[in-house]
N, C-alpha and C positions, 0 to 999 in steps of 0.2 A: 649086822640088823638095824632096818631105819623103823622110827616110831613117829604115830601121828602126830602132830604137835595138838597143844591144847589150845592154839588161836583156830587151827584148821579145823577143829571139833566145833567149838564156838562157833565158827562162821557156816559149817556144816546145819547145826543145831536151829539156827535162824532159819536159814533156808527151808529145814524141813518143817520148822512150827509155823511159817508164813503159809505155806501150803495146806497145812493141816486146819487153819483156821481161816483163813480166805475163802470164804464161798464163790465168789466171783470175782475173777482177774480182770482188773479195770485196761483198756487199752489203750498205754502208751506208743504213740510213733515211735519207732525204732530210728529213723533219722533225723539227727539231732534238729537243722533247719525247721523238718514241720514239725517237731516239737516246738520249737521256740513261736512259730505262727498258732499252734494249738492254745498258748497263754497269751496268746496277745502282743506278742512282738513280734514287730517286722524287721528282720535285722539290717544292719547297714551291708555293703558288702564284703567288706573287710571280714566282718563279723561273719556273712555266712560262712567264709574259705575259711576260718578257723573250725565254726562247726561242722563244717561237712570233711576236715582233715581226718582220717584216723591212724595218723601220727601219735605216737604216744609219748612223744616233748615237745612241749610247745612253749616259746617264748615270744611274750608281748610288748613290746618297747612303746607307748603309748603316752599322747600326751592327755592334758587333762580333759575330763568331761567328755573323752570318744567313746566311753560303753566297753570300755575293758571288764570294769566291775559285772556288769551285765550278762557278757559273754561266757565269763568263767562260773558267773550262777547259774546260767543256764547246762554248761558243763555238769558243774557237781547234780545238780537237782535230775538231770539226764541220766548220771550214771546211776543214782540211787534208786531211781525208778524202776529203770530196764534192768538192773541186774541186782537180783534179790541177794540179800547176805553183804553187799559192797559195805566198804570202808572210805569213806570221802573224809578227808583231813584240810582243814582252811588255816592256812597259818599267816601272822603278819608280826611287823616290829614291835607293836601292842598291842593289847586284846580288844582294844577301841575299833581298830580297823579291820580287825578279824569280824568283829561284831557286825558291822557293817555290809563286809560281802555277804556274812551267815544270814543275815534278815536279806537280803536280795536272793538268797536261794529259797528262804522259807514263805516268800511273798508269792515267787514261780510255783513251788510246791502249791500252796492254797489255790492259786490263781488255776493250776491243773485240776483243781476239785478234790486236794487232799487224798487221792488214794492211800490205799491200803491202813487209811490210817495212821498217828502217833502215838502209840503208846506212851514215848516219854519226848515232852516238848520242853524244852527248859533254851535259859537265854543264848545259850552257848552250844546246843546239842538238842539232834534231833534225832528220834530212831524210829523207823516206818514199820508198819505192821509187816513187810515184806522181808526183815531183817537186818535192810539197810541202814546204816549208821551215819551221819555227818555230824564232825565234831568241829568246833573251832576256837583257835589258843593261841597267846602268843609264840615267836618261832622261839622258843629256846629249848635248846638240845636235849635238857633235863630234863624237861618237863614232857617233852613230846616222846621219851622212850614207851613202846607198849605195843600194841595189838598192829599186825599186818597193815599196812593201806593199800586200798587201791587205786584212790587218785588221792594227788596232793596237788595244793593248790596254794601258792605262795603269793600272798597280795603284797603290794607294795615291796618288790623282792629287792630293789636296791640298798633298801632301807635296814636289811637282815645280814647281822655279821656272819662271815665266811662260817665263822665257826660251827653255829647253830646251824645253817643250812647241811653243810655236809656231818651236821650229826643225826637229823632226821632223815637223811637219804636213804639210810639203812633201811626204812620200816617199808621201803618198796620191793625191798631184793626178793622176797619171799611169794610175792605174786605179779613179780614184773610188772609193779603198777606203774599208771601213765603221771608226767605232772604237767602243771601249766605253772611259768613264770610271768606274771605281770607288773610293769613297772614303768614309773618315768625315769628319764636315765638320773642319776646322783654322781656325775663325776666318772672320772676314768678308771676306776678301781672296784675290787670286789668282784664275787663269782657272776652278777647278773652280768656286767660290762663283759667280764671274759668268757663266759658262755655264748651271749650272740657275737662276739666278734672272732669268735673260733671256728675250727672246721668242724667241729662235732656235728652229729647227726640231728637235728634240730631242725622245727617249723620255725621261723623266725619270720615276724610280724612286725611290722612299723609304720602304725599313724597316727600323723599329726592334728594336730587340733582343728586347724584349716581345711581338713578334709573328710570332713564330717558335714554331712547337710543340717543338723542341730543348733551349730555354732555359725554365727554372722563376722563375716569382717568387722565391721562396725564396733562388734563387740570385743574382739583380739585388741582392735586399736586402744579401747579403756585401758587394759591391763597392759599394752605395749608402754602406755604412757605414766603409767603410775609404778611400775616396778620395771628393776635394774635391768637393762636389756638383757646381759648374760643369761640371768634368771628366766626371763620370759620367753627365752630361744630354748630354754634347759625343759621347763614344765607345760610349753605349749607346741613345740617344734621338735621336741626329742634331740637336741643336741646333745655332745657328751662333752663336757666342760672340764677342764683338770681340777682334779682334786683339790680342794682349798688347803693352803699352807705348804704345796710342792714347791721346791727349789727349782726342778726342772718341770719342762712339761712330758706327759707319757709319751707325746709322740716323738720328741727328743731324745728319750730315752732308747724308743724302741729302735729309733734311726742309727743310735750309736751302739747298740747292739749288734744290730746287724752290718754297719760297716767294721767293726770288728771281728767279726766271723774270717773276712779277709785278711786280717793282719797276720802274719806269725810270729811265734813267740819270741822274744828273746834270749839267747842263748847266754848264759852271764858267766859260763864256767862250772868247774867246781866249787863245791862250798867251802872246801878245803881252804881254798885260797885267798877266803873274806876272813 
């Protein structure tokens, strides 16, 4: 015998309550690109590709100031507005980073005219009149256990420890929820690096800082002249650097493992002879 979960009942209650208290349903563009335009944001071509994709798993490897926070904020706001009763969870290595993205979501919501109203509006949370909830918090596994999530957004994902990311993932299983990972690279290690370079079914997007129209070449040169070259390449050109303190490079280790697959094991005979 199966039972309806408490989480599912709460979700349905929010949807019914929203329908019963809302006299006139606002018109929100169903197409995310059109939604972006309706709130005064003209997305870059790479942002259009992300917004237009219906892939449930997106990983965005982006240089600094390329607009990754804006595009993820649009996805979060659009999900909450167009799917009543949905839960959007924003996490980041520290609360301050999660708050920055959350502020972007709230700004987009207000630019959309604050449809449905917001019965609960907090520094790190927003509950809409249609029953949808948006929460922002640090990516700490022990504090993110709880209700099912329809959209998980991991800001600065390369800085989130593996154990915390994998501990948060079960929040998506009941809803078959979506996830968006966004970050600049931070070494050849961790789930963000591994997922981006794996064969798993993800929408992969890489955009360098020199590929967006807002950033001028002369401005990049200023930073190139004031930062160590390897960090400049990582932060702005999405280069995957060796993890600091590594004795062997990631590529050398991978090459050694690949070469070892063709090496026959040495037969040292019966252990009793030694």
